[in-house]
C-alpha positions, 0 to 999 in steps of 0.5 A: 500500500505504501509503495502504491501511494508513493507511485501515484504521488511521484507521477504527479510531482514529476510531470509538474517538474517536467519540460514542456517542449516535445521531442517527437520520437517513438518509444522503442517497441515493448517499452513503458515508463516505470509506474513509480516514476515518469519520464522527464516530459518530452523524452522518449525511450531509446532502450528498455529492459524489465525482469520480474526478478533479477539482481542489480549492483548499484555503485556509490562512494562514501564521504571519504571517496571509497567505492562501494556497492549495493546488491539488490534483488527483485523486480528490475526495470532499466530504461534509457531515455533521450530528452529534448535539446535545450536542456542541460544534463543537470536540469534533468538530473535535478528534476529526478532528485527533487521528485524522489526527495518529495516522495520520501526517498533517501538520497544515498549518493549524489554526484555532479561531474562537470567534465571530470571522471567522478561520475563517469566511472559509475556509468561505465561500471553499473549502467552500461548497455540498457537494451543495446544502447551502449553508445548512447551515453557519450558526451559531457557533464555526467551526473549520477545519483542513488536513492532508496525508499525503505519499505517493510515489504522490500526496499526500492532503489533508484539510480539515474545517470544523465549525460549531455550528448554531443548532439545536445540531447541529455540521455538518462539511464534510469534503473529501478529495483523493487526488492521482493522474494523470488517465485520458486517451485517453477522447476521440478526435479523428480526423484524416484523411489530407487534413488531415495532408497540408495540415499537412505542406505548410504546416508540414512536420509534423503532430501525431497525438493518435489513437495510444494506447499501454499505460501505460509500454509501446510496445504500440499500443492497438486504438483507434489503428488508425483514425489509423494507417490514415489515415497509411497512406492519406496515404503511399499517396496521396503515394508520394514522401513520406518521414516521420520518425515522432517519439515524444514523452512528457511530463516525468514520470519519468526523462528517459532512461527517457522517451527510450527509451520514446518511441523504442520507441513510434515504432518500434512505429508504423513496424512497424505501418505496414509490417506491416499496411499495406504501407508501405515501411520506407525511407519511415519513420524512427523517432525518440524525443525523450522530453520534449525538445520540449514543446508545452505546460507540464508543470505540469498534466495538460492540458499533459502530455496535449498533450505525449504525442503522435506527430509526423510530420515531412516528410523531404527527398527523397534 
């Protein structure tokens, strides 16, 4: 909700700050302005990229001149704009800054470069080649900023690099990252009963990544049925085998909540195997370990996805 309010607010502000002279060119096919921030009035889109999920590295300098980077992951939009003649790169640059500040963004870094290299290096390292526009940004008067909007749902980062081209048209490389979790469960890797049996014999356990649940729920998704059928096949082929069914989560959120959720999910797996495949309930023991047994770092989405799993543990015969 906070982001939506700010998006609307910024659209009004930025249009009001824009330049009124039109630069009659068509936007590149398939492109559009980011819903959060409009173009400088009269500009057109020369290059465009949008990814529902990607990683962007954003550069800046500390007060003592040390080069630093911020890596953000989420929805990424990159737009190369060409503005009308008669504008300075500073005029375009400062309009973006004013709009962002008025919308509550924190300006993390602002660089004004009157013909030197202080801002130029940021473009070549971090903004180059938006939609095939590598040669668009040659000129003078390079200006750059990096801004952040803090939001409980995920921070928003905006960077813009503006240069005055030799043809006197300012060009701006605008980049926006809206932090959010990546959608997973888009790739299924099937594991069969034979592979499960081999892992259990060799290691005493096997990780199952083919069981999927609704977000924040213990409801098993239909596409999990293939993996569950293989677990049932494993148990039927090995009638003496007893298994611990262990639910695991990543470390995102409250620990106690994740412990309870992982227990519920383990119980859902046991219930499915007993009710749908006729496995005796006394052969399966559900446990939830939440985030307590990670197999990868929780610092990135790849690691968190690996930690979200169901694990089958061979239990001793009684």
